[in-house]
TORPA-4810 file (N, C-alpha, C, O; in nm, 3 decimals):
<nodes>
NODE_1_14.342_6.971_7.819_14.198_6.976_7.809_14.139_6.963_7.949_14.184_6.881_8.029_M
NODE_2_14.040_7.043_7.978_13.966_7.036_8.103_13.829_6.979_8.071_13.762_7.025_7.979_I
NODE_3_13.788_6.877_8.147_13.662_6.809_8.120_13.605_6.754_8.249_13.677_6.742_8.348_R
NODE_4_13.476_6.719_8.249_13.418_6.658_8.369_13.488_6.526_8.401_13.526_6.451_8.312_P
NODE_5_13.503_6.500_8.529_13.563_6.375_8.573_13.472_6.258_8.540_13.350_6.270_8.546_M
NODE_6_13.533_6.145_8.505_13.459_6.021_8.482_13.508_5.915_8.582_13.611_5.933_8.647_T
NODE_7_13.434_5.806_8.592_13.471_5.699_8.684_13.609_5.644_8.654_13.682_5.605_8.746_A
NODE_8_13.647_5.639_8.528_13.779_5.585_8.493_13.894_5.676_8.538_14.009_5.632_8.542_S
NODE_9_13.863_5.801_8.573_13.965_5.894_8.622_13.994_5.878_8.771_14.095_5.928_8.820_D
NODE_10_13.907_5.807_8.843_13.919_5.802_8.989_14.056_5.754_9.037_14.113_5.819_9.124_K
NODE_11_14.112_5.645_8.985_14.244_5.603_9.035_14.351_5.711_9.014_14.434_5.733_9.103_P
NODE_12_14.351_5.775_8.900_14.452_5.880_8.873_14.433_5.999_8.965_14.530_6.056_9.013_A
NODE_13_14.308_6.036_8.990_14.280_6.149_9.079_14.326_6.118_9.221_14.392_6.200_9.284_V
NODE_14_14.292_6.000_9.271_14.335_5.964_9.406_14.486_5.953_9.415_14.545_5.989_9.517_L
NODE_15_14.549_5.903_9.309_14.695_5.895_9.306_14.758_6.034_9.313_14.853_6.054_9.388_D
NODE_16_14.707_6.128_9.237_14.769_6.261_9.236_14.746_6.333_9.368_14.833_6.408_9.413_L
NODE_17_14.629_6.311_9.431_14.605_6.372_9.562_14.709_6.322_9.662_14.768_6.401_9.736_I
NODE_18_14.730_6.192_9.663_14.828_6.135_9.756_14.970_6.176_9.719_15.051_6.203_9.808_E
NODE_19_15.000_6.182_9.591_15.136_6.214_9.546_15.180_6.354_9.586_15.300_6.379_9.600_A
NODE_20_15.086_6.446_9.605_15.125_6.581_9.644_15.191_6.585_9.779_15.274_6.672_9.805_T
NODE_21_15.155_6.491_9.868_15.211_6.492_10.002_15.153_6.600_10.092_15.202_6.623_10.202_G
NODE_22_15.049_6.668_10.046_14.990_6.779_10.121_14.875_6.737_10.210_14.841_6.810_10.303_F
NODE_23_14.814_6.622_10.186_14.689_6.588_10.253_14.707_6.474_10.351_14.772_6.373_10.321_F
NODE_24_14.647_6.491_10.470_14.645_6.386_10.570_14.550_6.275_10.524_14.464_6.298_10.438_R
NODE_25_14.565_6.156_10.581_14.483_6.041_10.543_14.335_6.073_10.549_14.261_6.038_10.457_R
NODE_26_14.289_6.139_10.655_14.146_6.171_10.667_14.101_6.272_10.561_13.986_6.269_10.518_E
NODE_27_14.189_6.360_10.520_14.156_6.455_10.414_14.141_6.382_10.280_14.052_6.413_10.201_E
NODE_28_14.228_6.286_10.256_14.218_6.206_10.133_14.088_6.128_10.132_14.025_6.113_10.027_I
NODE_29_14.046_6.079_10.247_13.919_6.007_10.256_13.802_6.098_10.223_13.708_6.056_10.155_Q
NODE_30_13.805_6.222_10.270_13.698_6.316_10.238_13.699_6.347_10.088_13.593_6.352_10.025_V
NODE_31_13.816_6.367_10.031_13.825_6.392_9.887_13.764_6.275_9.810_13.692_6.296_9.713_A
NODE_32_13.793_6.152_9.853_13.737_6.035_9.786_13.585_6.028_9.804_13.514_5.990_9.711_E
NODE_33_13.536_6.065_9.920_13.390_6.068_9.942_13.322_6.164_9.845_13.216_6.133_9.791_E
NODE_34_13.384_6.280_9.823_13.326_6.376_9.729_13.332_6.324_9.585_13.239_6.344_9.508_L
NODE_35_13.441_6.259_9.551_13.452_6.197_9.418_13.341_6.094_9.400_13.274_6.092_9.297_V
NODE_36_13.322_6.009_9.501_13.219_5.906_9.492_13.079_5.968_9.484_12.995_5.922_9.407_D
NODE_37_13.055_6.071_9.562_12.926_6.140_9.556_12.902_6.194_9.416_12.794_6.178_9.359_L
NODE_38_13.003_6.260_9.361_12.992_6.316_9.227_12.966_6.208_9.122_12.880_6.225_9.035_Y
NODE_39_13.038_6.097_9.131_13.026_5.991_9.032_12.898_5.909_9.049_12.837_5.866_8.951_L
NODE_40_12.858_5.886_9.174_12.743_5.798_9.201_12.608_5.869_9.196_12.504_5.805_9.183_D
NODE_41_12.609_6.001_9.206_12.484_6.077_9.206_12.494_6.189_9.102_12.506_6.306_9.137_Q
NODE_42_12.488_6.153_8.975_12.508_6.254_8.871_12.406_6.367_8.871_12.433_6.473_8.814_P
NODE_43_12.292_6.349_8.934_12.192_6.456_8.939_12.213_6.557_9.049_12.147_6.661_9.050_G
NODE_44_12.304_6.530_9.143_12.325_6.625_9.253_12.388_6.753_9.200_12.459_6.751_9.099_Q
NODE_45_12.362_6.863_9.267_12.410_6.994_9.221_12.508_7.061_9.317_12.548_7.175_9.296_K
NODE_46_12.546_6.988_9.425_12.632_7.049_9.526_12.779_7.053_9.487_12.852_7.145_9.525_D
NODE_47_12.824_6.953_9.411_12.965_6.942_9.376_12.983_6.911_9.229_12.914_6.826_9.172_Y
NODE_48_13.078_6.980_9.168_13.123_6.946_9.034_13.270_6.912_9.042_13.342_6.964_9.127_G
NODE_49_13.315_6.824_8.955_13.457_6.789_8.952_13.502_6.786_8.807_13.438_6.725_8.721_I
NODE_50_13.613_6.852_8.781_13.675_6.848_8.649_13.819_6.800_8.665_13.879_6.814_8.771_V
NODE_51_13.871_6.744_8.557_14.012_6.706_8.551_14.076_6.783_8.436_14.010_6.826_8.342_V
NODE_52_14.206_6.798_8.448_14.284_6.856_8.340_14.383_6.750_8.293_14.449_6.685_8.373_I
NODE_53_14.391_6.735_8.161_14.479_6.634_8.102_14.605_6.699_8.048_14.606_6.816_8.010_E
NODE_54_14.712_6.620_8.044_14.833_6.665_7.976_14.817_6.642_7.826_14.711_6.599_7.780_D
NODE_55_14.921_6.670_7.749_14.913_6.659_7.604_14.886_6.516_7.557_14.832_6.495_7.448_E
NODE_56_14.923_6.417_7.639_14.902_6.277_7.602_14.770_6.221_7.654_14.738_6.104_7.630_A
NODE_57_14.692_6.303_7.724_14.562_6.259_7.774_14.564_6.203_7.915_14.462_6.153_7.962_G
NODE_58_14.678_6.210_7.984_14.686_6.164_8.122_14.632_6.271_8.216_14.647_6.390_8.189_A
NODE_59_14.567_6.229_8.325_14.514_6.323_8.422_14.630_6.389_8.497_14.709_6.321_8.562_V
NODE_60_14.639_6.521_8.487_14.745_6.596_8.551_14.698_6.665_8.679_14.779_6.694_8.767_A
NODE_61_14.568_6.691_8.689_14.515_6.760_8.805_14.364_6.751_8.808_14.301_6.703_8.714_G
NODE_62_14.307_6.798_8.919_14.162_6.797_8.930_14.117_6.910_9.020_14.196_6.968_9.094_Y
NODE_63_13.988_6.939_9.013_13.930_7.049_9.090_13.786_7.013_9.128_13.709_6.967_9.043_L
NODE_64_13.751_7.034_9.255_13.614_7.014_9.304_13.560_7.151_9.343_13.628_7.228_9.411_T
NODE_65_13.440_7.181_9.300_13.382_7.313_9.321_13.231_7.299_9.340_13.174_7.192_9.318_Y
NODE_66_13.169_7.407_9.380_13.024_7.406_9.389_12.970_7.538_9.438_13.044_7.621_9.491_G
NODE_67_12.840_7.556_9.421_12.777_7.677_9.474_12.778_7.671_9.627_12.757_7.565_9.685_P
NODE_68_12.802_7.783_9.690_12.803_7.789_9.835_12.660_7.779_9.888_12.575_7.859_9.849_T
NODE_69_12.634_7.682_9.975_12.499_7.671_10.030_12.455_7.799_10.100_12.533_7.863_10.171_P
NODE_70_12.331_7.836_10.080_12.267_7.949_10.147_12.323_8.085_10.102_12.299_8.185_10.170_M
NODE_71_12.395_8.091_9.993_12.447_8.217_9.940_12.404_8.228_9.795_12.392_8.128_9.725_A
NODE_72_12.382_8.349_9.750_12.338_8.373_9.612_12.457_8.421_9.530_12.515_8.525_9.558_V
NODE_73_12.493_8.344_9.429_12.600_8.383_9.338_12.741_8.360_9.390_12.837_8.408_9.331_G
NODE_74_12.753_8.288_9.501_12.884_8.259_9.558_12.917_8.112_9.534_12.832_8.025_9.547_T
NODE_75_13.042_8.087_9.499_13.090_7.952_9.471_13.215_7.925_9.555_13.287_8.018_9.592_Y
NODE_76_13.238_7.797_9.584_13.357_7.754_9.656_13.443_7.667_9.567_13.392_7.582_9.494_D
NODE_77_13.573_7.689_9.573_13.669_7.593_9.520_13.703_7.506_9.641_13.772_7.549_9.733_L
NODE_78_13.653_7.382_9.640_13.668_7.295_9.756_13.802_7.222_9.758_13.869_7.219_9.861_Y
NODE_79_13.842_7.164_9.646_13.965_7.086_9.639_14.031_7.111_9.505_13.964_7.116_9.401_W
NODE_80_14.161_7.125_9.508_14.235_7.130_9.383_14.372_7.069_9.410_14.435_7.096_9.512_M
NODE_81_14.415_6.986_9.318_14.548_6.927_9.329_14.602_6.902_9.190_14.529_6.864_9.098_A
NODE_82_14.730_6.923_9.175_14.802_6.894_9.051_14.915_6.798_9.088_14.988_6.820_9.184_V
NODE_83_14.928_6.692_9.010_15.034_6.593_9.036_15.169_6.665_9.038_15.192_6.753_8.955_H
NODE_84_15.258_6.629_9.131_15.387_6.697_9.140_15.465_6.706_9.010_15.534_6.805_8.987_P
NODE_85_15.455_6.606_8.923_15.532_6.613_8.798_15.479_6.720_8.703_15.546_6.755_8.606_R
NODE_86_15.358_6.772_8.729_15.299_6.876_8.645_15.297_7.013_8.712_15.260_7.112_8.648_Y
NODE_87_15.337_7.020_8.837_15.333_7.148_8.908_15.432_7.245_8.847_15.540_7.207_8.802_Q
NODE_88_15.393_7.372_8.846_15.477_7.477_8.790_15.467_7.489_8.640_15.544_7.564_8.579_G
NODE_89_15.374_7.417_8.578_15.360_7.419_8.433_15.228_7.482_8.386_15.192_7.472_8.269_K
NODE_90_15.157_7.546_8.477_15.035_7.618_8.440_14.906_7.539_8.452_14.799_7.593_8.422_G
NODE_91_14.912_7.415_8.495_14.789_7.335_8.505_14.695_7.390_8.613_14.574_7.400_8.590_Y
NODE_92_14.749_7.424_8.728_14.666_7.480_8.834_14.604_7.613_8.793_14.487_7.639_8.821_G
NODE_93_14.683_7.695_8.728_14.635_7.826_8.680_14.519_7.807_8.581_14.421_7.880_8.584_R
NODE_94_14.533_7.708_8.493_14.426_7.683_8.394_14.301_7.630_8.461_14.190_7.664_8.420_R
NODE_95_14.316_7.546_8.565_14.199_7.497_8.637_14.124_7.611_8.705_14.001_7.619_8.697_L
NODE_96_14.197_7.701_8.771_14.132_7.814_8.838_14.066_7.905_8.736_13.954_7.952_8.759_V
NODE_97_14.132_7.931_8.625_14.072_8.015_8.519_13.944_7.951_8.466_13.845_8.020_8.443_K
NODE_98_13.948_7.819_8.447_13.827_7.748_8.401_13.714_7.771_8.501_13.601_7.800_8.462_W
NODE_99_13.744_7.757_8.631_13.640_7.775_8.733_13.590_7.919_8.735_13.469_7.941_8.748_L
NODE_100_13.678_8.014_8.724_13.634_8.154_8.721_13.539_8.178_8.604_13.436_8.243_8.620_E
NODE_101_13.574_8.126_8.487_13.486_8.142_8.370_13.353_8.072_8.393_13.248_8.124_8.353_D
NODE_102_13.356_7.956_8.455_13.232_7.883_8.485_13.144_7.966_8.579_13.025_7.982_8.554_Y
NODE_103_13.203_8.018_8.686_13.126_8.096_8.784_13.062_8.217_8.716_12.944_8.244_8.736_V
NODE_104_13.139_8.289_8.636_13.084_8.405_8.566_12.973_8.361_8.471_12.869_8.427_8.463_V
NODE_105_12.994_8.252_8.399_12.893_8.201_8.307_12.764_8.159_8.375_12.657_8.162_8.314_G
NODE_106_12.773_8.121_8.502_12.655_8.084_8.580_12.592_8.204_8.649_12.496_8.190_8.725_E
NODE_107_12.645_8.324_8.622_12.593_8.444_8.687_12.648_8.465_8.827_12.594_8.545_8.904_G
NODE_108_12.755_8.392_8.861_12.814_8.404_8.994_12.885_8.536_9.011_12.926_8.601_8.915_G
NODE_109_12.900_8.574_9.135_12.962_8.703_9.166_13.084_8.692_9.255_13.161_8.788_9.266_R
NODE_110_13.105_8.576_9.320_13.212_8.564_9.417_13.263_8.420_9.420_13.184_8.325_9.419_L
NODE_111_13.396_8.404_9.425_13.458_8.273_9.437_13.542_8.272_9.565_13.623_8.361_9.588_L
NODE_112_13.520_8.170_9.648_13.588_8.156_9.776_13.682_8.036_9.770_13.646_7.930_9.719_I
NODE_113_13.802_8.055_9.824_13.902_7.948_9.832_13.960_7.952_9.972_13.989_8.060_10.025_I
NODE_114_13.976_7.836_10.033_14.041_7.833_10.164_14.159_7.738_10.160_14.163_7.643_10.082_E
NODE_115_14.256_7.767_10.247_14.374_7.682_10.256_14.436_7.694_10.394_14.386_7.767_10.479_T
NODE_116_14.542_7.622_10.414_14.612_7.615_10.541_14.717_7.725_10.553_14.768_7.777_10.453_S
NODE_117_14.749_7.760_10.679_14.852_7.861_10.705_14.990_7.802_10.729_15.085_7.876_10.753_S
NODE_118_15.004_7.669_10.722_15.134_7.608_10.753_15.238_7.644_10.648_15.204_7.678_10.535_T
NODE_119_15.365_7.637_10.685_15.471_7.670_10.589_15.463_7.587_10.460_15.496_7.638_10.353_P
NODE_120_15.419_7.463_10.468_15.406_7.379_10.348_15.315_7.444_10.245_15.335_7.427_10.124_Q
NODE_121_15.215_7.519_10.291_15.118_7.580_10.201_15.154_7.722_10.156_15.074_7.788_10.091_Y
NODE_122_15.274_7.768_10.191_15.317_7.901_10.146_15.311_7.915_9.994_15.261_8.016_9.945_E
NODE_123_15.361_7.817_9.917_15.349_7.830_9.770_15.203_7.835_9.724_15.171_7.905_9.628_P
NODE_124_15.116_7.762_9.792_14.973_7.764_9.757_14.916_7.903_9.781_14.842_7.956_9.698_T
NODE_125_14.949_7.963_9.896_14.898_8.097_9.926_14.953_8.199_9.826_14.879_8.288_9.782_R
NODE_126_15.079_8.188_9.791_15.136_8.279_9.690_15.068_8.260_9.554_15.045_8.356_9.481_R
NODE_127_15.035_8.135_9.522_14.966_8.103_9.397_14.833_8.180_9.390_14.805_8.244_9.289_F
NODE_128_14.753_8.172_9.496_14.623_8.241_9.494_14.639_8.392_9.492_14.565_8.461_9.422_Y
NODE_129_14.733_8.444_9.567_14.758_8.588_9.564_14.801_8.632_9.424_14.761_8.738_9.377_L
NODE_130_14.882_8.549_9.358_14.926_8.580_9.222_14.813_8.580_9.121_14.823_8.641_9.014_G
NODE_131_14.704_8.510_9.154_14.586_8.508_9.067_14.485_8.616_9.106_14.371_8.616_9.061_L
NODE_132_14.531_8.710_9.190_14.451_8.827_9.232_14.340_8.793_9.330_14.239_8.863_9.335_K
NODE_133_14.358_8.686_9.407_14.267_8.659_9.517_14.312_8.741_9.636_14.431_8.769_9.652_Y
NODE_134_14.217_8.779_9.720_14.244_8.863_9.836_14.219_8.781_9.962_14.116_8.714_9.974_I
NODE_135_14.313_8.785_10.056_14.288_8.721_10.184_14.183_8.802_10.258_14.204_8.919_10.289_E
NODE_136_14.070_8.740_10.286_13.959_8.810_10.350_13.936_8.766_10.494_13.867_8.835_10.570_V
NODE_137_13.992_8.653_10.533_13.975_8.606_10.671_14.082_8.504_10.706_14.140_8.438_10.619_A
NODE_138_14.105_8.495_10.834_14.199_8.396_10.888_14.144_8.353_11.023_14.124_8.435_11.112_R
NODE_139_14.120_8.224_11.037_14.067_8.170_11.162_14.180_8.095_11.231_14.221_7.988_11.185_I
NODE_140_14.231_8.150_11.340_14.344_8.086_11.408_14.312_7.945_11.456_14.201_7.917_11.503_P
NODE_141_14.411_7.857_11.444_14.403_7.720_11.498_14.283_7.642_11.447_14.232_7.555_11.518_D
NODE_142_14.238_7.669_11.327_14.117_7.606_11.275_14.136_7.457_11.246_14.058_7.374_11.294_Y
NODE_143_14.237_7.423_11.170_14.259_7.283_11.131_14.323_7.203_11.245_14.280_7.093_11.278_Y
NODE_144_14.426_7.262_11.302_14.500_7.205_11.414_14.561_7.323_11.491_14.568_7.433_11.437_L
NODE_145_14.605_7.303_11.613_14.676_7.412_11.680_14.793_7.460_11.594_14.878_7.380_11.552_P
NODE_146_14.797_7.589_11.569_14.903_7.646_11.485_14.876_7.641_11.336_14.960_7.683_11.257_G
NODE_147_14.761_7.589_11.296_14.726_7.578_11.154_14.595_7.652_11.130_14.486_7.600_11.152_D
NODE_148_14.610_7.775_11.084_14.495_7.862_11.060_14.424_7.826_10.930_14.485_7.771_10.838_D
NODE_149_14.297_7.858_10.924_14.221_7.852_10.798_14.234_7.989_10.734_14.193_8.090_10.792_R
NODE_150_14.292_7.994_10.615_14.311_8.119_10.542_14.210_8.119_10.427_14.206_8.027_10.346_V
NODE_151_14.129_8.224_10.422_14.020_8.232_10.325_14.048_8.346_10.227_14.076_8.459_10.266_I
NODE_152_14.040_8.312_10.099_14.060_8.407_9.990_13.931_8.423_9.913_13.847_8.334_9.911_Y
NODE_153_13.916_8.539_9.849_13.801_8.557_9.761_13.840_8.642_9.641_13.938_8.716_9.641_S
NODE_154_13.757_8.628_9.539_13.768_8.712_9.420_13.626_8.746_9.377_13.540_8.658_9.364_K
NODE_155_13.604_8.874_9.354_13.472_8.922_9.311_13.470_8.938_9.160_13.568_8.980_9.099_S
NODE_156_13.357_8.904_9.102_13.339_8.917_8.955_13.237_9.024_8.922_13.185_9.025_8.811_F
NODE_157_13.208_9.111_9.015_13.113_9.222_8.990_13.183_9.354_9.003_13.122_9.459_8.986_R
</nodes>
């Protein structure tokens, strides 16, 4: 089941972000800041967060998204993580499909996803390509020297 994140999900979400081993300490802090913003300011419209549960109701993954500022009909997938014990079982695919359906339902026309170019993120890049996202830009040395920002998009028009 995919549903909006609640305050009681926060420990599980932070645990799964850390458990992936993909995020630096400062990145985890930013993810937590967005979680807190989402939970503490329910009226804000910049960020939405959903979680996906396993069959027993445990949080298996989460996704942060929102409309792209200053763009019409464009949305960003800001953060997505699936706990390692659930990876490869379709949870990430279901989260992205949920977001695509949400964007279309909101009249959106474009979904943007960015990720790292490091070898660790090769499975992530293959995942997005497998979901029919197109690499539209690459900014060399964006995150760190040797770590490019790779930007993918999918059009719904």
